[in-house]
N, C-alpha and C positions, 0 to 999 in steps of 0.2 A: 496674365498669369500666365505659367506654363501648362500645359496638356501632359496627361498621360496616358499610356496603351494601359491593356491588359493586366501584362506585365508588370506596370509600376513605373516602367521606365520616362525617364522625363523627354517627351518630344517637343524639341523647340518651336515657336512660333515662326513662318514664313517671314523673309524680311525681304523688300524691294535692292536688283542690285546697285541702285543709284542711292542709296538711303542715306545722308548725309549726317553728319555727324552734331549732337547734344550739348549744347553748353551742358557742365553738374556743378552744382556749387560743390559737392563733398568727394575727396578722392576715390571713395570707391564708386561711387556711382559714377565717375571719370570711370574704372578699370570696367567694370561691367558692362557700359558701352564699349569700348573700344575690343572686348568680346564677344559682343553681337556683330561689331559692324566685319570684323574676324570673320567668323561664322558667315554673313552674307554676303562673302565677296566670292565664293564657293558656288559653282553652278550647279542648281538644284531643279529636280522635277518639279510639277506642279503638285505635285501630293509632299506633307512634310517630311522630312526626314526626323529619323530617332536616334536623340540624346542620351547618351547612359551619364548617370552619373559614377565619377571611377573614384571622386575621396572629396570628406569633407576640410578642406583646409586652417578655416579660421573660422573665428566668431567674435562678434561685435555687438554690445545690446547699446543701441540708440533710440532715447524717446521713448524707454520701455519695451522697444519690438527685436526679437533674437532675430539676428540675422547669420546664414552662412558665404563664407568665398565657397562655391563649388568646383571643384577640378573634374572639366568633361574627358570623357573617356575618346581616345584619340584626337584630341586637340591641344594645342602647347597651352603654358602657363596664362599667357597672354591674354585667353580666349577664358579664362578662371571669369565667375560671375557673384553677385551674391544677390542671395534669395532668400526670404522669408521662410521660414519655421514653416511652415502650412506646404510648403512648394516639395521638401522634402519628404512628407508624411509616407508615399510610396513606396518609398528606400530605405526602409526603418535599419537595415543592417552598417550602410555608412554612416549613419548619426550615431550606431551601437560604435563602431570602430573610433570615431570623433570621440565621445563620451569617455570611450576606456582609455582612451591618448591624455585627453587633458585633465580627464580626474583619477589622474594615476597615484601610487603607492604616495610620491611624494607631497603631491597638491593635496594628499586627503593629509597627510599629516601637519602640512600648513595649515588647513583648516581646522584643524582637531586644536592647533595653537590657538588662532584667532579666537575660534568658539568654546576653548575652553572643553573641551569630549575629548574621554582618555581613546586612542585607536586599538586599545586591546580589551575592547566593553566586554562581557562575558553574554552567551547567550540567553542567559536567564534574564540580564537585564534587558537586552535588545526584545526578547518575547513579552516583554508588559507595554512594548507599544502595539500588540496585537491588537484589531477590534476581535471582540466577541465571538464575533465569527469569522477569524481566523484569516489564513493569507487572502482568503480569494476577499475581502474586502479592503485588502491595504490598499491605499495610497499608490498611484498608478507610478513604476518607477521613472517613468520618460519627465514625469511632471519634475519631481525631486531635482533631475540630472540639471534640467533647466536653473531651477533655484538657486545648484551650487556653482553652477557656471556663471551664473550673476553675481556671487557672493564674493565668487577669484576675480570677474571682471569690475565691480565694483566692491573693496572690501569695509564691513561696518566698522566705523569708529567704538573705541571702549565708551562712548554715551550712547548708542543706540540699544539700549537694553530690550528692545522689544524684537529688532532686528535680528539681534546675538541669540535673543532666545527664538525665533522661530527659526533661524541658522541651526543651531544645533538638533531642535528637533528633526530637520530635516535629513540633516548631515546621517544620525542614530537612525534614522528611516534607509538611509541609505546602506548604512551596512548591516542591517538587518536585509534589505535584497539583494546583497551580493553575498550574506550568510546562505542566504532561501537557493540563489543560482546553484551554488556548490555541492547545499541538499539534495538540490532537485537532479543534480549530476551522478549523484552517489545512488541516491533510490533507482533511478532509471535503469542505471547498471547492474542493482540487485532484480529488480523486478526482469528485467531480460536474463539476468544468469539463472533466478528459481522458476523459470518457464524453461528455460532449456533444458535444465536437470530437470523438473519432474515428468513424471511420463505420462500425464494426462493431457487430452486433448484439448481440455477446454482453460480458459486465459486465468493467470491469478494475477488480481493488480495490486500494486500498492499504492498508498496512499499517505501524505501525511500534511494536513492541512488545520494545525492547531502550534505547534512547535515547530522547533528547530534541529529536533531526533534525528539522528541517521540510521542507518542500518545495525542491526547489535551487532557484534564485535563478537570470535569465535562462536559461531553460529555455524550449523552445516546442511544444508539441506539436504532432504533423503527422500526416499519412495518406498522404503521399507526395510524392516528390523534388522540390523545390527548386532553381532552376539558379541561377547566377550570374547577374550580367550578361553579356550575350554569349554564352551557352551557348542551346540552343534543344533543348528533348527533344522531338521528332516523333509526334502521336498520332493521323497518320491512314495506318495501314500500307497500302502498294499492292499487296499481295497477300497472297491468303488460299485457303483450301482449296474445294471443293465438295463436301465430303460430305452427306448430308443426315443422318445421325447417323454421329460419326467412332468408328473402332471398331478394334483391329488387322486387322481384313484388310481397310480400304480405304489400299493401298501409298500413296498420294499427301498421307495426312492430316498438320495438322501435329503432330502426334500420333509420327508416327514419326521415332523418333531416324535416326545411322547405318548405329547396328546392326541396324536395321527390329523392333526391341524398342519396344512403346509405350508412352511414360513414363509414364503411370500404370495401375494397376490397378482394374477396375471397382468398388473402395471410396475412389476417389480418394487411395489411397496411392502414395507415391514408387516408380516400378520399374525406376530406371537409376544407376547408382552417379553418387557424388560426384564435380563435374570436368564431367557429362556435360550438355552444353548440352541446355536446357526449350524449346520454339518452343507456345507454347500456340493456340488456337485466337484469334482475335480479330474485330476489327470488321467485315473482309471476307469472312471466312468466311459457308460458307450457313446452318452449325449453329445450334441457337440455345443458351440460353444452364443444359439441363440437359446437353451436352456432357459427355463424359468428359472432355474434355479442356481445361477451363475449372475449374481448380483453385484457384491464385494469382491470380486474378482476383475470385474473390469474397469475398477479407479472410481475416481471421483467424474461427474457430470456433472457438477452445478458451479458455475463461473460465482469465485468467489474473489473475494477484496482482504490484504492486509490492513491495514488501516489503525491510525494515531486516535485513541480515545480522548474525549474531550472534558472527562472526567476521574482525572486522574489515574485510570484503570492501565496506563500507557496502551502499548498492542492491543488490536482486536480485531476481530475478523467478521463482516457483513457478506450477506449472498447478494448478487449483483440478478436474480432470478426471482420468480417468486418458486418456496418448496412447501410442497403437500407435505401434508405430515405420514409416515412411513416412509417416506421417501431416504436414500442414502446420501453422506453429505462427501465425509472423506473417513479416512482412518487414521489411528493417533499411533506412529509410529515413535520407533525411537532403540536406543539401546538394549537391548536384552542383558541384564545382568545378573548376577547371583543375589539371596537374600542379605547374604552377607555383604556384599556389595555395598547394595541398597541401603543396608544401615550404617556403611561408613559414608555413603554421598549424603542424607537424610539429615546425618547430623550439622554437617555442613549449609546444606540449606536450610533446616532451621534456623539456624542464626542469622540466615541472608534475610529469611521471612517469605520464603517461595519452597515451590516444589512441581517438580516436574515429574515426582515418581509415582508410574502407575501401574499398583501389584495387579501379577496376574495368578489373582489367588480364585478363578471360577469352578477349578476344578477343585480344590483340598484347601483349608482355611488357613496352612503354615504352607503358604507361595514359595515357591523354592524360584521365581523369576519374578523378574521386573521388570518393565520400562520404563527410561531413562530419557525423557526427549530434552535436557537442558542443554543439550549443545547439540546434539542430532536430531533431527526433527523434521517433519512437512507444516504445513498450515495449520494442522491443527496444534500445536509450538504454541498459537499466538490467538487460540481461543478463551476466552477469559470464563469466570465463573460468574453463575445467575443461583440463588436460591430459588429461583423461578426460571429455568433453563426452557428452552426449546431444541435442545438436540440431549438423547441418553444414548449410553454406551451399550450396545451387543457384542460378546464373545460367535467371534465365528471362524471357524476350523474350512479352510482347503486343503490345499497339497498336505502341509504339515496336521498331523491326526495328531502328535503329544498333546495329549487332553490338560499338560499345563503350562503349552507355548499356542494357545489363539492367536486371530487377529484381533485387534481393536477394532469392533465399527461405530460411528456414531450417524445415527438417521434421527431424524426431524421426531420429535414426540407430538408436535401441532403444525400449523400451517402458521409458515414464515413469510412475512412480505419481501419483494425489492427493497434494497438496501436496510434490513434491520441485520442488529446484531444477532449473529448467534453465536447459544453461550450451554456448557451443559456444567452439572453440577459436583464439585470436586467433591463435595460430602456425602454424597450423595446414599455410599452404604451405614451414614450413620445413623439412615432415620431407620423406622422401625421397619420391618420386612412385610410383607406382601400379601394384595387381596388378588386373590384364580379366585375366577367366574366358575359356578358348575356349568357345562354346556350340554347340548345333545350334542349324539354321535353323527357327525359330520355337517353339524352346524359348525359354519365358518364365520358367526358375528365376530366384532371387533370387539376387542377388550382396549382398556386403559393402553396405551404404547407405553406410559408413564412408571405403570405398575412395576414393580422392582424384589422379587423373592432373595437375591444377590445381598454380599454385603458391600463392604466399603471396595471401591476401585484403588484410589487415589491412596499414600501411602502417607497417613496423618497423624500427628500426636491425638493422643488421648482426648476422646470428645469433654470425660470427666474432669480432666484438667485444670484446679483451679485457678491454676497460674495462667493470667490472661492481661499482663503489663506486656508481655512481650510478642503476643498475640496482633497478626495486621486484622485493620479492619476489613468491613467487607466492605463495597462500595457498588454493589450491584442495582440499588435502591428500591428491588422487588416490595411488595405489600409487607409478606411473611419472610425478609432480611433475617439470616441467624447475629446480625452485627458483627460477628467476627468470619475471616475467613476459612480459617480454620485452627 
């Protein structure tokens, strides 16, 4: 058998200079012998020389064994040798090239005719071949290629029903692999693109192990609000604190809220209940970037993964590390539009059974502005709803102090394990309002991070609307699921 070096290149064994020809019964063995004789004519040192597979030229199936005619780099075709498949397992790229040539479009169309398979099979049909575990448990592509070239070498007759059925399955699985390869290229390109655009230093992965869905069309990844024409988002705060180093003892610090509680703990975790306004230190403050009251403005520090869910909820987001209760996860960003424009777009989204409209109604109930993340947004665009969410939304003001245009910050309301999907409640405001605890002055005891004195955040249909036939069903699977998404 051939030997292989650490790089996977074939190392031919030494042959004696006086080696004589050996008679072979089959033509292919005679060609192999001539090749070895030609190689042995060169003067070589005591050490075996390295021989690299330049190309796989041909294939044959004899007595159930696959053999490949190999062209060696730097040697003439007279030196080509027939090698069993296991001799080429360390040079998969050369085998890939060969299979791509042999299983070309024309050959696949001929196989489709022989096996009575449509060459224009839909993605939905191919997805039915996926095992419950997804692509990770799919049959190996190489084994399918071997089966298909066997069918090309020895086509089954019309009476070989079992062979035809098995071949049909193999051909469909091969089409599934080809679609998967094309999809993977697009998903990788999308992942690279959004990481290039994203301002955070931590990675954002993309994963689809359940179907052939490709990156969403018509979606633009952004890092911050984009105002529609006529809306101005100020970025020059008129006031700031005078603190040298902000801490709970500074009574006039931006980080103090109405209850005199500092909004963040010293580990950057949220320290106030949902619905409490947060004013972070801004450009006008004397403190530096190490200030305890600068959290959301530093951006996302949690590595996340946009992944395809297996429960029919489309794309979702999961965390790639453990998230602690109160930890900042990401902002909800999109286009900032007027109330009138939100009404117009909302009627369209309602018909489609979806909404990305997020009312900025933290200041007044008659919100003048809404955030629309339908076509422009960040990772939060893909976060799914849950009736028992692990994220909550807080309104945060930094350099824009317009009371009607806060940032929308998503914080963890409980501990979230690595690999767990992150969610928030699209209808949080339709629940009854809130629970406030009495506390002693200076007492920094933790309240429930999920309590909310605020009202609805997402612009949604009336909860009392009796017309339910067009309302999308909720698929969160929570024990307290309300059955309808909105």
